[in-house]
C-alpha positions in Angstrom: -10.5 40.1 8.3 -12.4 37.3 6.4 -10.7 35.6 3.5 -12.0 36.6 0.0 -14.7 34.2 -1.3 -13.4 31.7 -3.9 -15.9 30.5 -6.5 -15.5 26.9 -7.7 -14.4 26.7 -11.3 -13.1 23.1 -11.5 -15.6 20.2 -11.5 -14.5 16.6 -11.0 -17.2 14.4 -12.5 -17.6 10.7 -12.2 -18.9 9.0 -15.3 -19.9 5.4 -16.0 -20.3 3.1 -19.0 -23.8 4.7 -19.6 -22.1 8.0 -20.3 -24.1 11.2 -20.2 -27.4 9.4 -19.7 -26.2 8.1 -16.3 -25.4 11.5 -14.9 -27.8 13.4 -12.6 -29.5 16.3 -14.3 -27.5 18.9 -12.4 -24.2 17.1 -13.1 -25.1 16.7 -16.8 -25.7 20.4 -17.0 -22.2 21.1 -15.6 -20.6 18.9 -18.2 -22.6 20.4 -21.1 -21.6 23.9 -19.9 -17.9 23.2 -19.7 -15.4 25.1 -21.8 -12.7 22.6 -21.3 -13.0 18.8 -20.6 -10.0 16.8 -19.4 -9.9 13.0 -19.3 -8.8 9.8 -21.0 -9.9 8.7 -24.5 -12.7 6.6 -23.0 -14.1 9.5 -21.0 -14.1 11.7 -24.1 -16.0 9.0 -26.1 -18.6 8.8 -23.3 -19.2 12.5 -23.5 -18.7 13.0 -27.2 -21.9 14.9 -27.8 -20.7 17.8 -25.7 -19.0 20.7 -27.5 -15.9 21.8 -25.6 -12.1 22.0 -25.9 -10.8 18.5 -25.2 -7.5 17.8 -23.3 -6.0 14.4 -22.7 -4.3 13.3 -19.6 -0.8 14.8 -19.6 2.4 12.8 -19.8 3.9 12.5 -17.3 0.7 12.3 -15.4 2.0 14.3 -12.4 1.9 17.4 -14.8 -1.9 17.4 -14.4 -2.0 19.8 -11.5 0.1 22.4 -13.4 -2.1 22.0 -16.4 -5.3 22.4 -14.4 -4.0 25.5 -12.6 -3.2 27.0 -16.0 -6.9 26.7 -17.0 -8.2 28.8 -14.0 -10.7 31.3 -15.2 -12.5 28.8 -17.5 -15.3 26.4 -16.8 -13.3 23.1 -16.5 -14.5 19.6 -16.0 -12.3 16.6 -15.3 -14.0 13.3 -16.1 -13.1 10.2 -14.1 -14.5 6.7 -13.9 -17.1 6.1 -11.2 -16.4 7.8 -7.9 -13.6 10.3 -8.5 -12.5 10.1 -4.8 -12.1 6.3 -4.5 -8.8 5.2 -6.0 -9.1 7.9 -8.6 -7.8 11.2 -9.8 -10.0 13.3 -7.6 -8.1 12.5 -4.5 -4.8 13.6 -6.0 -6.3 16.9 -7.3 -7.9 17.6 -3.9 -4.5 17.2 -2.1 -2.8 19.7 -4.3 -5.4 22.4 -5.0 -7.6 24.7 -2.9 -10.7 22.7 -2.0 -12.8 25.9 -2.3 -12.1 25.8 -6.0 -13.4 22.3 -6.5 -16.8 20.5 -6.8 -17.0 16.7 -6.8 -19.8 14.9 -8.6 -19.6 11.2 -7.6 -21.0 8.4 -9.7 -21.6 4.7 -8.7 -18.2 3.2 -9.0 -16.9 -0.2 -10.0 -16.8 -1.5 -6.4 -20.4 -0.7 -5.8 -21.5 -2.2 -9.1 -19.4 -5.3 -8.7 -20.7 -5.9 -5.1 -24.3 -5.4 -6.4 -23.7 -7.9 -9.3 -22.3 -10.5 -6.8 -24.6 -9.8 -3.9 -21.7 -9.0 -1.6 -21.8 -6.7 1.3 -19.3 -3.8 1.0 -18.7 -3.9 4.7 -17.4 -7.5 4.5 -14.8 -7.3 1.8 -11.5 -5.6 0.9 -11.3 -3.1 -1.9 -8.0 -2.9 -3.6 -6.4 -1.3 -6.7 -3.5 -2.5 -8.8 -4.4 -0.1 -11.6 -1.1 1.5 -12.6 0.6 -0.1 -9.5 2.5 -3.3 -8.9 0.1 -6.3 -9.0 2.1 -7.9 -6.1 0.4 -5.4 -3.7 -2.6 -7.7 -3.5 -0.6 -10.7 -2.1 -0.8 -9.3 1.4 -4.6 -9.6 1.3 -4.7 -13.3 0.4 -6.4 -14.8 3.5 -8.7 -17.8 4.1 -12.4 -16.9 3.3 -11.4 -13.3 2.3 -13.4 -11.5 -0.4 -11.5 -9.1 -2.5 -12.6 -6.6 -5.1 -9.7 -5.4 -7.2 -9.4 -2.7 -9.8 -7.0 -4.2 -12.4 -4.2 -2.9 -14.6 -5.4 -4.7 -17.7 -6.5 -7.9 -19.4 -3.4 -9.8 -18.1 -4.0 -8.9 -14.4 -6.4 -11.7 -13.5 -4.0 -14.3 -14.9 -1.2 -12.9 -12.7 -3.4 -12.9 -9.6 -4.6 -16.5 -10.4 -0.9 -17.5 -10.3 -0.3 -15.7 -7.0 -3.3 -17.5 -5.5 -2.3 -20.9 -6.8 1.3 -20.6 -5.7 0.2 -19.9 -2.2 -2.3 -22.8 -1.9 -5.4 -20.9 -2.8 -5.9 -22.4 -6.2 -9.5 -23.3 -5.5 -10.4 -19.6 -5.0 -13.3 -18.5 -7.1 -12.6 -15.6 -9.5 -15.1 -13.4 -11.3 -14.1 -10.7 -13.8 -16.7 -8.0 -14.5 -16.1 -5.7 -17.5 -17.9 -2.6 -18.9 -20.4 -2.7 -16.0 -23.4 -0.5 -16.6 -22.9 -0.4 -20.4 -24.2 -2.3 -23.4 -21.1 -4.4 -23.6 -21.1 -5.6 -19.9 -19.6 -9.1 -19.6 -18.8 -11.6 -16.9 -16.2 -14.3 -16.7 -16.0 -16.9 -14.0 -13.6 -19.7 -12.9 -11.1 -20.9 -10.3 -7.6 -19.6 -9.9 -5.8 -22.9 -10.7 -7.7 -23.3 -14.0 -8.1 -19.7 -15.0 -7.8 -19.3 -18.8 -10.1 -16.5 -19.8 -9.2 -13.7 -22.2 -10.9 -10.7 -20.7 -11.3 -7.0 -21.8 -8.6 -4.6 -20.6 -11.0 -2.5 -18.5 -12.3 -4.8 -15.8 -12.8 -5.4 -12.1 -11.8 -8.7 -10.5 -13.7 -10.3 -7.6 -11.9 -13.1 -5.6 -13.4 -15.4 -3.0 -10.3 -16.9 -1.3 -10.5 -20.6 -0.7 -7.5 -22.1 1.2 -6.2 -25.7 0.8 -5.1 -27.6 3.9 -1.5 -26.8 3.0 -2.1 -23.1 2.1 0.4 -20.5 3.2 -1.0 -18.5 6.1 0.3 -15.0 5.9 -1.6 -12.9 8.5 -1.1 -9.1 8.5 -0.5 -9.2 12.2 3.3 -9.1 12.7 5.2 -12.3 13.5 5.5 -14.2 10.2 7.5 -17.4 10.3 11.3 -16.9 9.8 11.3 -19.4 6.9 9.0 -17.1 4.8 11.9 -14.7 4.4 14.9 -15.3 2.2 17.8 -14.6 4.6 21.5 -15.3 5.3 20.9 -16.1 8.9 21.1 -12.5 10.2 17.6 -11.3 10.8 15.2 -10.2 13.5 13.7 -13.5 14.5 9.9 -14.1 14.6 9.2 -13.7 18.3 11.5 -10.6 18.7 10.1 -9.2 15.4 6.6 -9.3 16.7 7.6 -7.5 19.9 9.5 -5.0 17.9 6.6 -4.2 15.6 4.3 -3.8 18.6 6.6 -1.0 19.9 6.9 0.6 16.5 3.1 0.7 16.1 2.4 0.5 12.4 -0.2 3.1 11.3 -2.0 4.0 8.1 0.3 5.8 5.7 3.2 6.1 8.3 6.8 5.9 7.2 9.5 3.7 8.9 13.2 4.0 8.7 14.6 0.4 9.0 18.3 1.0 9.8 20.4 -2.0 9.0 17.4 -3.6 7.3 19.2 -6.9 6.4 16.7 -9.2 4.7 13.9 -6.6 5.3 11.8 -8.6 7.7 10.8 -5.7 10.0 10.2 -3.3 7.1 8.1 -5.9 5.2 6.0 -6.6 8.2 5.5 -2.9 9.0 4.2 -2.3 5.5 1.9 -5.4 5.6 0.4 -4.3 9.0 -1.2 -1.0 8.1 -2.8 0.4 4.9 -0.4 2.4 2.8 2.4 2.1 5.4 5.7 3.0 3.8 9.3 1.9 4.7 12.8 2.8 3.7 15.4 0.1 4.4 19.0 1.4 4.9 21.5 -1.4 4.2 25.2 -1.1 3.1 25.4 -4.7 1.7 24.1 -5.3 -1.8 23.4 -9.0 -1.2 21.2 -8.2 1.7 19.4 -5.5 -0.2 18.7 -8.1 -2.9 17.2 -10.4 -0.2 15.0 -7.5 1.1 13.8 -6.7 -2.4 12.9 -10.3 -3.1 11.0 -10.6 0.3 9.1 -7.4 -0.4 7.9 -8.8 -3.7 7.0 -12.2 -2.4 5.1 -10.9 0.6 3.1 -8.2 -1.2 4.9 -4.9 -0.4 6.8 -4.1 -3.6 7.1 -0.4 -2.8 9.7 -1.0 -0.1 12.4 1.5 -0.8 16.0 0.4 -0.3 18.9 2.8 0.3 22.6 1.9 0.0 25.0 3.4 2.5 26.3 3.5 6.0 24.7 5.3 8.9 24.4 8.0 9.9 25.5 9.6 6.6 23.0 7.5 4.6 20.1 9.1 6.6 20.8 12.6 5.1 18.0 13.8 2.9 15.5 11.1 3.7 11.9 12.1 4.4 11.1 12.5 8.1 9.9 9.2 9.6 7.0 8.3 11.9 9.0 5.4 13.3 12.6 4.3 13.4 14.0 0.8 13.9 17.7 0.4 14.6 18.6 -3.2 14.0 22.1 -2.6 12.8 24.6 0.2 12.8 23.8 1.3 16.3 25.8 4.2 17.7 25.0 7.4 19.5 25.5 9.4 16.3 23.0 7.2 14.4 20.5 7.5 17.3 20.8 11.3 17.5 20.4 11.7 13.7 17.3 9.5 13.7 15.9 11.1 16.8 16.2 14.6 15.5 14.5 13.6 12.2 11.7 11.7 13.9 8.3 13.3 13.8 6.4 14.3 17.0 4.8 11.2 18.5 7.2 9.1 16.5 8.4 5.8 17.9 12.0 4.6 18.0 13.1 1.0 18.8 16.7 -0.3 18.9 17.6 -3.9 19.4 21.1 -5.0 20.7 22.6 -8.5 20.9 26.2 -7.6 21.8 27.5 -6.4 25.1 28.9 -3.3 23.4 25.7 -2.3 21.8 23.7 -3.0 25.0 26.1 -0.7 26.8 25.2 2.0 24.3 21.5 1.4 24.8 21.8 1.6 28.6 23.6 4.9 28.4 21.1 6.4 26.0 18.1 5.2 28.1 19.5 7.0 31.1 19.7 10.2 29.2 16.6 10.1 27.0 14.3 7.8 29.0 12.1 5.1 27.4 11.8 1.4 28.2 14.5 -1.2 28.4 13.4 -4.8 28.0 15.5 -8.0 27.7 13.9 -10.6 25.4 14.8 -14.2 25.8 13.3 -16.9 23.5 13.8 -20.6 23.6 12.6 -23.0 20.9 12.0 -26.7 21.3 14.0 -29.0 19.1 14.8 -32.6 18.8 17.6 -34.2 20.9 17.7 -37.7 19.5 14.4 -39.3 20.2 13.6 -36.6 22.8 13.2 -32.8 22.8 15.0 -30.0 24.5 15.1 -26.2 24.6 17.5 -24.2 22.3 17.9 -20.6 23.3 18.1 -17.8 20.7 20.4 -14.9 21.3 19.0 -12.7 24.1 18.0 -9.3 22.7 18.1 -6.0 24.7 15.4 -3.7 23.4 15.1 0.0 24.0 11.9 1.8 22.9 10.6 5.4 23.4 8.1 7.8 22.0 9.1 11.4 20.9 6.8 13.8 22.8 
């Protein structure tokens, strides 16, 4: 039996600074025929000539879906800025409603307009948003010669980003703020990060050409950041072992990591930096170490790291199912079984041990569940008077496996 046909009743329309005049004729007709128009104050001003019931964004914003579903049976238009499926409300609506009920009408967005104004190739830059999100998220993308287009939170955002750049040795980076693109009030502001002093309109897009000084901080998104970049109390997964650990955990877009015994958060932070929208929950019983992890997350551009207080395995109850689990502390059979049962199919689990007792636990688990056992030994050169010698770090036994 075929499913009954669903007729679209909700139109998500992208609109620019040129308002109704910038819409394609068919899209303009949809807006003009609407019984209800939903959007922000600016969207309503851009379509002011249309006669329809007007609704503002709800507060809290997550009430939008319920509001829209309550309008079913009417001709409803949601107005969004530019392309409604690119860092915009259209994606959220599409995830929570029947796609057969929706029609999208894209418009040229801020990224395309900014790239055109600057002559930049969209294929050769990073597109980011900090609109309504922590500005620190952009820090992970500060790289030599990188080009960034950033949807900002408001007029103060470029100044904050200029400070981030300057503090990391990228003060010579060229910054361009473009506001009201496509409208009569379009404006452009230019400068370098270390001398940025412009007052810019609140609705703007920021372009950054990253220029690194010889002493600039190099923070690649490939795992294995230097230990000294993390605030720590000496107990942490060291750089070389951390890189090997992340390789086995396999960070992926949007994936969730449980970092059990997170300590200063080095593994969780690098997981989140390594893949777009990767998420992590750090489980740590000590408040001082959770504070270190929170500070490291902010400094290294992953402010959304979630930290949970408690001891395992009890602290794992109620957490969303992970795509990967790292057990760096609190290792026991009970903790492993709880994490393994929660792990999603094709999930990766990695456990590191430095004591004989924890190694014994890993060996026993590996015999029962399979996976790979590896012993990692690292030595670093250091001065011995006028000469140099090798200083070994603690040997780490690593167990890794995939849930199939």
